[in-house]
DOSEVO-384477 format. One record per residue (C-alpha): residue number from 1; residue in one letter; x, y, z. Coordinates in steps of 0.001 Angstrom, whole numbers, plus 500000, padded with zeros to 6 digits. Example, Ala and Ser with C-alpha at 12.3 -4.5 7.8 and 13.67 -1.06 7.14 Angstrom:
BEGIN
ATOM   pos   code       c1       c2       c3
ATOM     1      a   512300   495500   507800
ATOM     2      s   513670   498940   507140
END
This chain:
BEGIN
ATOM   pos   code       c1       c2       c3
ATOM     1      x   374061   541355   648033
ATOM     2      x   370307   541043   647835
ATOM     3      x   368852   537947   649418
ATOM     4      x   365966   536440   647462
ATOM     5      x   363958   533874   649369
ATOM     6      x   362634   530512   648288
ATOM     7      x   359631   529173   650122
ATOM     8      x   357994   525793   649835
ATOM     9      x   355128   524302   651843
ATOM    10      x   354915   520733   653008
ATOM    11      x   353324   518998   650016
ATOM    12      x   350776   517172   652180
ATOM    13      x   349765   520222   654191
ATOM    14      x   347027   522557   652999
ATOM    15      x   348326   525480   655029
ATOM    16      x   351030   525753   657599
ATOM    17      x   354443   524059   657697
ATOM    18      x   356933   525468   655221
ATOM    19      x   360616   526040   654563
ATOM    20      x   362066   529418   653580
ATOM    21      x   365625   529892   652352
ATOM    22      x   366898   533254   653575
ATOM    23      x   370599   532826   652737
ATOM    24      x   372047   534576   649669
ATOM    25      x   371491   532719   646399
ATOM    26      x   374781   532665   644551
ATOM    27      x   375862   531059   641296
ATOM    28      x   374498   527515   640877
ATOM    29      x   372767   527485   644274
ATOM    30      x   369520   526912   642391
ATOM    31      x   370873   523480   641379
ATOM    32      x   370858   522459   645042
ATOM    33      x   367986   524548   646392
ATOM    34      x   365492   523261   643849
ATOM    35      x   361726   523342   644497
ATOM    36      x   361836   519563   644923
ATOM    37      x   364667   519767   647464
ATOM    38      x   362968   522528   649447
ATOM    39      x   359739   520544   649504
ATOM    40      x   361644   517506   650815
ATOM    41      x   363279   519595   653555
ATOM    42      x   359869   520935   654503
ATOM    43      x   358486   517419   654816
ATOM    44      x   361478   516247   656866
ATOM    45      x   361068   519126   659302
ATOM    46      x   357299   518707   659475
ATOM    47      x   357719   515067   660497
ATOM    48      x   360887   515128   662608
ATOM    49      x   361739   518632   663915
ATOM    50      x   359736   518338   667133
ATOM    51      x   361258   514943   667913
ATOM    52      x   364706   516452   667402
ATOM    53      x   363929   519095   670035
ATOM    54      x   362743   516377   672420
ATOM    55      x   365990   514488   672004
ATOM    56      x   368034   517648   672631
ATOM    57      x   366033   518214   675825
ATOM    58      x   366896   514646   676853
ATOM    59      x   370575   515512   676454
ATOM    60      x   370249   518459   678808
ATOM    61      x   368563   516314   681442
ATOM    62      x   371220   513620   681143
ATOM    63      x   374041   516143   681424
ATOM    64      x   372398   517638   684528
ATOM    65      x   372080   514194   686114
ATOM    66      x   375728   513286   685488
ATOM    67      x   376849   516657   686795
ATOM    68      x   374913   515982   689985
ATOM    69      x   376508   512629   690686
ATOM    70      x   374397   510155   688714
ATOM    71      x   376910   508246   686614
ATOM    72      x   375795   506734   683315
ATOM    73      x   375253   502982   683368
ATOM    74      x   374109   500174   681131
ATOM    75      x   370327   500423   680992
ATOM    76      x   368186   497877   682833
ATOM    77      x   365174   498435   680577
ATOM    78      x   367111   497432   677451
ATOM    79      x   368979   494450   678895
ATOM    80      x   366878   492134   676722
ATOM    81      x   368390   493764   673601
ATOM    82      x   371941   493244   674834
ATOM    83      x   371237   489669   675931
ATOM    84      x   369499   488574   672717
ATOM    85      x   372229   486900   670679
ATOM    86      x   370151   486445   667526
ATOM    87      x   369692   489873   665975
ATOM    88      x   372187   491302   663478
ATOM    89      x   372547   494599   661613
ATOM    90      x   372219   495002   657849
ATOM    91      x   375992   495282   657419
ATOM    92      x   377985   496579   654489
ATOM    93      x   376182   497921   651446
ATOM    94      x   377634   497797   647904
ATOM    95      x   381020   499498   647926
ATOM    96      x   381428   499244   651693
ATOM    97      x   382612   495643   651859
ATOM    98      x   386261   496644   652447
ATOM    99      x   386849   499712   654593
ATOM   100      x   390422   499138   655730
ATOM   101      x   391464   502765   655099
ATOM   102      x   389119   505742   655052
ATOM   103      x   390197   509314   654395
ATOM   104      x   388353   512169   656058
ATOM   105      x   388065   515762   654965
ATOM   106      x   385879   518711   654001
ATOM   107      x   383871   518946   650786
ATOM   108      x   385307   521964   648987
ATOM   109      x   386231   521145   645354
ATOM   110      x   389990   520843   645875
ATOM   111      x   389723   518591   648934
ATOM   112      x   387001   516537   647262
ATOM   113      x   389228   515855   644260
ATOM   114      x   392227   515059   646451
ATOM   115      x   390141   512600   648480
ATOM   116      x   388761   510896   645375
ATOM   117      x   392291   510524   643976
ATOM   118      x   393757   509362   647296
ATOM   119      x   393521   505588   646915
ATOM   120      x   391513   505165   650113
ATOM   121      x   388650   502648   650145
ATOM   122      x   386175   505176   651630
ATOM   123      x   385967   508955   651757
ATOM   124      x   384217   510520   654734
ATOM   125      x   382815   513631   653045
ATOM   126      x   382595   515792   656107
ATOM   127      x   379973   518508   656459
ATOM   128      x   380470   518374   660229
ATOM   129      x   383612   518900   662348
ATOM   130      x   385983   519357   659386
ATOM   131      x   383736   522012   657817
ATOM   132      x   383176   525519   659068
ATOM   133      x   379392   525835   658539
ATOM   134      x   379382   529030   656515
ATOM   135      x   376492   529296   654073
ATOM   136      x   378988   528988   651208
ATOM   137      x   380487   525801   652639
ATOM   138      x   377085   524242   653290
ATOM   139      x   375710   524755   649775
ATOM   140      x   378919   524679   647746
ATOM   141      x   379937   521487   649538
ATOM   142      x   376705   519984   648247
ATOM   143      x   377605   521197   644746
ATOM   144      x   381027   519533   645003
ATOM   145      x   379425   516242   645985
ATOM   146      x   376774   516480   643278
ATOM   147      x   379393   517112   640597
ATOM   148      x   381783   514457   641918
ATOM   149      x   379113   511764   641932
ATOM   150      x   378304   512570   638306
ATOM   151      x   381942   512712   637185
ATOM   152      x   381712   516440   636461
ATOM   153      x   383949   517954   639136
ATOM   154      x   387030   520023   638326
ATOM   155      x   388771   522907   640060
ATOM   156      x   391285   525589   639102
ATOM   157      x   393142   527256   641965
ATOM   158      x   393725   531034   642125
ATOM   159      x   397310   530265   641029
ATOM   160      x   396017   528507   637923
ATOM   161      x   396662   524905   638997
ATOM   162      x   394042   522503   637661
ATOM   163      x   392602   519655   639710
ATOM   164      x   390664   516740   638221
ATOM   165      x   389606   513278   639351
ATOM   166      x   391997   510865   637655
ATOM   167      x   391742   507742   639825
ATOM   168      x   390456   504628   638119
ATOM   169      x   388706   503540   641298
ATOM   170      x   387452   506291   643589
ATOM   171      x   386581   505762   647258
ATOM   172      x   383023   505025   648284
ATOM   173      x   381526   508250   649617
ATOM   174      x   380095   508286   653128
ATOM   175      x   378719   511737   653895
ATOM   176      x   378675   513125   657440
ATOM   177      x   375884   515626   658126
ATOM   178      x   375978   517986   661070
ATOM   179      x   374900   516695   664490
ATOM   180      x   371394   517066   665906
ATOM   181      x   372426   520077   668014
ATOM   182      x   373461   522325   665118
ATOM   183      x   370993   524680   663408
ATOM   184      x   371039   526031   659863
ATOM   185      x   370062   529660   660263
ATOM   186      x   369943   530471   656550
ATOM   187      x   366881   528253   656260
ATOM   188      x   363733   528786   658337
ATOM   189      x   361025   526293   659200
ATOM   190      x   357498   527421   660005
ATOM   191      x   355573   524711   661830
ATOM   192      x   351844   523900   661746
ATOM   193      x   351000   526539   664376
ATOM   194      x   353047   529254   662716
ATOM   195      x   356196   529192   664865
ATOM   196      x   359387   530054   662986
ATOM   197      x   362636   528345   663927
ATOM   198      x   366006   527771   662326
ATOM   199      x   366191   524576   660303
ATOM   200      x   368098   521548   661573
ATOM   201      x   371624   521337   660188
ATOM   202      x   371294   517542   660262
ATOM   203      x   368116   517446   658202
ATOM   204      x   369382   520081   655758
ATOM   205      x   372676   518299   655092
ATOM   206      x   371093   514869   654893
ATOM   207      x   368074   515980   652893
ATOM   208      x   369917   517904   650186
ATOM   209      x   372534   515190   649690
ATOM   210      x   370057   512332   649715
ATOM   211      x   367470   513850   647386
ATOM   212      x   369993   514920   644754
ATOM   213      x   372312   511921   644839
ATOM   214      x   370676   508751   646151
ATOM   215      x   369570   507418   642773
ATOM   216      x   372806   508416   641035
ATOM   217      x   374808   506599   643727
ATOM   218      x   372665   503482   643378
ATOM   219      x   373002   503605   639584
ATOM   220      x   376781   503757   640057
ATOM   221      x   376796   500536   642075
ATOM   222      x   377048   502071   645513
ATOM   223      x   374439   503850   647606
ATOM   224      x   373473   506751   649888
ATOM   225      x   375708   506228   652912
ATOM   226      x   376091   508398   656009
ATOM   227      x   378281   508864   659055
ATOM   228      x   376104   509898   662003
ATOM   229      x   377806   512217   664485
ATOM   230      x   377350   513170   668133
ATOM   231      x   374642   510624   669015
ATOM   232      x   374039   510322   672743
ATOM   233      x   371335   507650   672922
ATOM   234      x   369474   504900   671130
ATOM   235      x   366443   507208   671068
ATOM   236      x   368460   509557   668866
ATOM   237      x   369433   506577   666705
ATOM   238      x   365748   505653   666379
ATOM   239      x   365037   509179   665146
ATOM   240      x   367671   508807   662439
ATOM   241      x   366310   505393   661489
ATOM   242      x   362845   506848   661027
ATOM   243      x   364310   509655   658897
ATOM   244      x   366031   507057   656719
ATOM   245      x   362897   504936   656337
ATOM   246      x   360785   507930   655384
ATOM   247      x   363394   509194   652902
ATOM   248      x   363602   505808   651176
ATOM   249      x   359836   505662   650846
ATOM   250      x   359684   509293   649677
ATOM   251      x   361810   508648   646573
ATOM   252      x   360751   505050   646077
ATOM   253      x   363874   503010   646841
ATOM   254      x   363881   499771   648860
ATOM   255      x   363851   499937   652644
ATOM   256      x   367393   499409   653914
ATOM   257      x   369165   500960   650911
ATOM   258      x   370652   503642   653152
ATOM   259      x   373617   502561   655262
ATOM   260      x   374755   504462   658341
ATOM   261      x   377936   504228   660374
ATOM   262      x   377495   505749   663826
ATOM   263      x   380307   507550   665584
ATOM   264      x   380489   506523   669210
ATOM   265      x   381968   509792   670347
ATOM   266      x   379971   510684   673442
ATOM   267      x   380154   509084   676859
ATOM   268      x   376405   508328   677095
ATOM   269      x   376495   506547   673725
ATOM   270      x   379264   504242   674945
ATOM   271      x   376738   502772   677370
ATOM   272      x   374177   502145   674590
ATOM   273      x   376184   500692   671707
ATOM   274      x   374052   497561   671405
ATOM   275      x   370877   499605   671603
ATOM   276      x   372064   502073   668953
ATOM   277      x   372873   499214   666594
ATOM   278      x   369490   497648   667324
ATOM   279      x   367475   500778   666550
ATOM   280      x   369370   501254   663280
ATOM   281      x   369686   497557   662453
ATOM   282      x   367973   497760   659042
ATOM   283      x   370278   500595   657991
ATOM   284      x   373452   500079   659987
ATOM   285      x   376873   499219   658593
ATOM   286      x   378922   499738   661734
ATOM   287      x   380290   501962   664474
ATOM   288      x   383317   504249   664563
ATOM   289      x   385461   505108   667579
ATOM   290      x   385361   508911   667442
ATOM   291      x   388189   509398   669897
ATOM   292      x   388520   513194   670055
ATOM   293      x   384854   514012   670621
ATOM   294      x   384703   511131   673101
ATOM   295      x   387405   512757   675223
ATOM   296      x   385605   516092   674953
ATOM   297      x   382327   514461   676024
ATOM   298      x   383955   513016   679145
ATOM   299      x   385387   516398   680118
ATOM   300      x   382079   518147   679424
ATOM   301      x   380021   515727   681489
ATOM   302      x   382465   515472   684406
ATOM   303      x   383860   518990   684380
ATOM   304      x   382469   519790   687843
ATOM   305      x   382739   516412   689554
ATOM   306      x   386056   516841   691326
ATOM   307      x   389761   516162   690995
ATOM   308      x   389522   512463   690085
ATOM   309      x   387754   513390   686851
ATOM   310      x   390386   515917   685731
ATOM   311      x   392512   514794   682796
ATOM   312      x   396158   515833   682278
ATOM   313      x   397686   517465   679198
ATOM   314      x   395783   516593   676040
ATOM   315      x   398889   514899   674632
ATOM   316      x   398827   512423   677546
ATOM   317      x   395253   511253   676838
ATOM   318      x   396234   508557   674363
ATOM   319      x   394375   505524   673044
ATOM   320      x   396346   503273   675383
ATOM   321      x   395127   504781   678679
ATOM   322      x   392751   502363   680439
ATOM   323      x   389418   504128   679908
ATOM   324      x   390083   504596   676194
ATOM   325      x   391141   500954   675845
ATOM   326      x   387935   499867   677576
ATOM   327      x   385815   502009   675254
ATOM   328      x   387434   500765   672044
ATOM   329      x   387551   497120   673103
ATOM   330      x   383854   497248   673946
ATOM   331      x   383112   498856   670580
ATOM   332      x   384882   496091   668626
ATOM   333      x   383228   493343   670637
ATOM   334      x   379757   494906   670310
ATOM   335      x   380092   495468   666563
ATOM   336      x   381324   491998   665717
ATOM   337      x   378664   490337   667842
ATOM   338      x   376072   492047   665610
ATOM   339      x   377744   491677   662209
ATOM   340      x   378752   495340   662130
ATOM   341      x   382082   496812   661091
ATOM   342      x   384234   498485   663748
ATOM   343      x   386102   501467   662300
ATOM   344      x   389004   503041   664140
ATOM   345      x   389659   506707   664701
ATOM   346      x   391995   509347   663392
ATOM   347      x   395480   509865   664694
ATOM   348      x   396108   513607   664622
ATOM   349      x   399714   513366   663380
ATOM   350      x   400197   514502   659788
ATOM   351      x   403247   514604   657500
ATOM   352      x   404974   517765   656342
ATOM   353      x   406382   517453   652822
ATOM   354      x   408863   520243   653569
ATOM   355      x   410206   518622   656747
ATOM   356      x   411373   514987   656493
ATOM   357      x   411881   514703   660251
ATOM   358      x   408263   515712   660977
ATOM   359      x   407064   513312   658303
ATOM   360      x   409086   510411   659695
ATOM   361      x   407733   511055   663176
ATOM   362      x   404137   511249   661889
ATOM   363      x   404476   508001   659949
ATOM   364      x   405952   506239   662985
ATOM   365      x   403155   507458   665272
ATOM   366      x   400415   506609   662772
ATOM   367      x   401880   503161   662073
ATOM   368      x   401856   502345   665788
ATOM   369      x   398290   503596   666149
ATOM   370      x   396998   501586   663193
ATOM   371      x   398917   498474   664195
ATOM   372      x   397188   498622   667579
ATOM   373      x   393747   499086   665978
ATOM   374      x   394194   496244   663496
ATOM   375      x   395490   493991   666264
ATOM   376      x   392514   494862   668473
ATOM   377      x   390078   493718   665789
ATOM   378      x   389053   496893   664004
ATOM   379      x   387989   496404   660389
ATOM   380      x   389296   499728   659136
ATOM   381      x   390568   503107   660206
ATOM   382      x   390720   506825   659403
ATOM   383      x   393513   509017   658124
ATOM   384      x   393424   512764   657501
ATOM   385      x   396148   513009   654833
ATOM   386      x   396673   511045   651594
ATOM   387      x   400366   510456   652388
ATOM   388      x   399347   508363   655409
ATOM   389      x   397202   505906   653452
ATOM   390      x   400077   503499   652592
ATOM   391      x   401138   503419   656244
ATOM   392      x   397650   502674   657536
ATOM   393      x   396919   500189   654773
ATOM   394      x   400124   498258   655434
ATOM   395      x   399119   497686   659056
ATOM   396      x   395629   496498   658146
ATOM   397      x   396891   494424   655221
ATOM   398      x   399206   492615   657634
ATOM   399      x   396193   491493   659690
ATOM   400      x   393437   491229   657081
ATOM   401      x   395358   489912   654096
ATOM   402      x   392784   489351   651341
ATOM   403      x   389845   489325   653759
ATOM   404      x   387609   492430   653615
ATOM   405      x   387118   492517   657394
ATOM   406      x   387632   490603   660636
ATOM   407      x   384045   490633   661864
ATOM   408      x   384456   486954   662716
ATOM   409      x   386834   487955   665510
ATOM   410      x   384364   488088   668395
ATOM   411      x   386652   489243   671259
ATOM   412      x   385298   486949   674032
ATOM   413      x   388246   488147   676110
ATOM   414      x   386657   491580   676573
ATOM   415      x   384798   492230   679824
ATOM   416      x   384058   495924   680269
ATOM   417      x   382173   497198   683310
ATOM   418      x   380717   500667   683746
ATOM   419      x   383530   501447   686166
ATOM   420      x   386107   500723   683442
ATOM   421      x   384578   503365   681175
ATOM   422      x   384637   505901   684021
ATOM   423      x   388124   505253   685421
ATOM   424      x   389860   508419   684241
ATOM   425      x   393026   508026   686290
ATOM   426      x   396102   508486   684106
ATOM   427      x   398681   509580   686647
ATOM   428      x   400264   512315   684574
ATOM   429      x   400540   516023   685407
ATOM   430      x   399172   519179   683869
ATOM   431      x   402140   521146   682581
ATOM   432      x   402576   524813   681760
ATOM   433      x   403280   523761   678167
ATOM   434      x   400039   521766   678101
ATOM   435      x   398009   524813   679166
ATOM   436      x   399825   527038   676681
ATOM   437      x   399298   524527   673862
ATOM   438      x   395568   524349   674550
ATOM   439      x   395189   528117   674462
ATOM   440      x   397293   528452   671327
ATOM   441      x   395635   525617   669405
ATOM   442      x   392106   526712   670259
ATOM   443      x   392654   530336   669233
ATOM   444      x   394504   529486   666031
ATOM   445      x   391882   526921   665070
ATOM   446      x   389018   529323   665763
ATOM   447      x   390723   532003   663664
ATOM   448      x   390806   529636   660700
ATOM   449      x   387238   528436   661397
ATOM   450      x   385978   532019   661237
ATOM   451      x   387611   532305   657793
ATOM   452      x   385719   529216   656627
ATOM   453      x   388295   526488   657272
ATOM   454      x   387144   523518   659343
ATOM   455      x   390224   521245   659287
ATOM   456      x   393558   522963   659921
ATOM   457      x   397157   521785   660275
ATOM   458      x   398598   523334   663450
ATOM   459      x   402002   522357   664836
ATOM   460      x   402038   519253   662599
ATOM   461      x   398709   517981   663947
ATOM   462      x   395363   518001   662170
ATOM   463      x   392958   520037   664256
ATOM   464      x   389199   520214   663828
ATOM   465      x   386244   521312   665944
ATOM   466      x   386560   518245   668194
ATOM   467      x   390193   518837   669139
ATOM   468      x   389492   522542   669699
ATOM   469      x   386680   521486   672054
ATOM   470      x   389113   519390   674096
ATOM   471      x   391520   522309   674328
ATOM   472      x   389009   524871   675574
ATOM   473      x   387106   522484   677875
ATOM   474      x   390296   521362   679585
ATOM   475      x   391206   524981   680287
ATOM   476      x   387726   525627   681725
ATOM   477      x   387902   522538   683927
ATOM   478      x   391427   523198   685148
ATOM   479      x   390396   526700   686231
ATOM   480      x   387188   525609   687956
ATOM   481      x   388819   522635   689687
ATOM   482      x   391648   524833   691027
ATOM   483      x   394385   522869   689277
ATOM   484      x   398056   523777   689416
ATOM   485      x   400688   523075   686789
ATOM   486      x   403530   520657   687449
ATOM   487      x   405743   523728   687753
ATOM   488      x   403611   525077   690615
ATOM   489      x   401563   527762   688829
ATOM   490      x   397856   527955   689746
ATOM   491      x   395706   527770   686615
ATOM   492      x   393476   530825   686937
ATOM   493      x   391575   533048   684534
ATOM   494      x   394276   535669   684965
ATOM   495      x   397001   533168   684099
ATOM   496      x   395135   532045   680985
ATOM   497      x   394436   535653   679983
ATOM   498      x   398190   536215   679975
ATOM   499      x   398608   533221   677651
ATOM   500      x   395926   534626   675331
ATOM   501      x   397916   537854   675043
ATOM   502      x   401077   535834   674309
ATOM   503      x   399305   533936   671526
ATOM   504      x   397984   537148   669989
ATOM   505      x   401406   538812   670195
ATOM   506      x   403024   535852   668416
ATOM   507      x   400301   535441   665786
ATOM   508      x   401157   536195   662135
ATOM   509      x   398811   539167   661830
ATOM   510      x   397538   540388   658475
ATOM   511      x   394753   542534   657146
ATOM   512      x   391451   540725   657552
ATOM   513      x   392687   538111   660030
ATOM   514      x   390258   536979   662742
ATOM   515      x   392579   536519   665698
ATOM   516      x   390855   539120   667866
ATOM   517      x   387459   537536   667247
ATOM   518      x   388928   534071   667895
ATOM   519      x   390388   535217   671211
ATOM   520      x   387028   536666   672229
ATOM   521      x   385279   533381   671425
ATOM   522      x   387891   531512   673443
ATOM   523      x   387320   533780   676428
ATOM   524      x   383587   533140   676216
ATOM   525      x   383903   529340   676093
ATOM   526      x   386894   528824   678399
ATOM   527      x   386967   531663   680925
ATOM   528      x   383355   532477   681738
ATOM   529      x   381513   530922   684666
ATOM   530      x   378971   529172   682448
ATOM   531      x   380186   526285   680289
ATOM   532      x   378718   526386   676747
ATOM   533      x   377893   522860   675563
ATOM   534      x   379562   523471   672182
ATOM   535      x   381941   526264   671288
ATOM   536      x   380603   526375   667713
ATOM   537      x   377010   527253   668628
ATOM   538      x   377558   530774   669930
ATOM   539      x   380317   531457   667427
ATOM   540      x   378085   530351   664543
ATOM   541      x   375221   532589   665661
ATOM   542      x   377484   535589   666135
ATOM   543      x   379876   535349   663206
ATOM   544      x   378771   532956   660456
ATOM   545      x   375119   533832   659858
ATOM   546      x   374763   536061   656817
ATOM   547      x   372032   538639   657317
ATOM   548      x   372043   540455   653996
END
């Protein structure tokens, strides 16, 4: 396929900064990659790209410090923000007043329609961990959202089944762009001194969605709302807030129209929840407890700090272990103190319509998880499958009744110290099955990811990039910390290599499958001496960037 390019300069620049689209231009891509949209992306990058790089450099420094024994702590220089009882965040925008059940999922046409018909109050339209960032998924996901917002979306499957939005009341859409660390290599930015770099995935996802849909969403009685992923500091939150303020001014809508919900899913961010809310206060609706990435962040930051920071089997790291309880209790307390909603996380259990026993077990596990969240004071929660919405809603209905939230529940009983967030002792072993499960899940997920699937049902659990990160980072840590399974087997590279071969031998191979590539990625991110910060970065560069 030939690859035409679209180039647009920054409108305010005489010469210099510009955006060039180098990805293939397929059917209808011109409806998303319009001259106006490209010009907006150019302006966003001109104003914010260098600050993004500064924030990513801050992350590297912080990770180095933690790795060398400097534990994160609550900041002294921002104590005045935490101690000031008067400031509040903007809170819910139109359509976000009741968030008791939110469904998450990717933005392909079929999943978009299913989410809009699901009966959930909110749909997290996920361009991040539930989406494999192929060029098709990035742009065609934007097309799905554009059509859905205008009531024009339909889909016919290869088998001829037709999908249409039939719900009388559809969920409020909250779109999740990629995190600050992810590039978009099908779009190039040339800065004022002529340097060419890949565009920011965050700014591309946000910019295209906002420019095309903000006014249509407002006209429909809702608004441009976003979930912000992978934040590690209030400085990163300030960057997003400035992006929002500029975008509102750019298209001429009132300051504060945008609402953001921030995922607290990194360990450093857990120490700056008040500060993150403060920096985003004019645009903030709440915080979400992003449990899976939070566990991954802890492993990543403490992977070399010794045996007391080694976690057991992934299945043993539940929401009821002390450090996870401390993190979620602090999140609820912090949110409600500031008038923000606290949204719970996603239980990975999913039903299987062909297996009643699996479904019953999933419903039981999810009910217990959501009962705990509602009882702890959360105002809403996530599910990954439409069949789980009644279960989750029943638990929140039992606590909320007709109230849209429980922000008035202030949780004065919560007293969380830095040591509580860092007490990783669980007292459970690493088992041979736990190691095998991690290897199997990571390889099978990566195989699907390489084929363009970002959220995958594996062994009756919903896996995405975050859960795959836990799986591979645990294997890396167990090897480098000389761990031994409960059965007495040392966890070595050679041992794991044998498990990789077992997974490949058992895999349902077919023409065009990507299991060999997936296994190679796993070796690179789990068995090599160096620990890549994200498994998706190298894999994206090597496998998902279209060059012709």
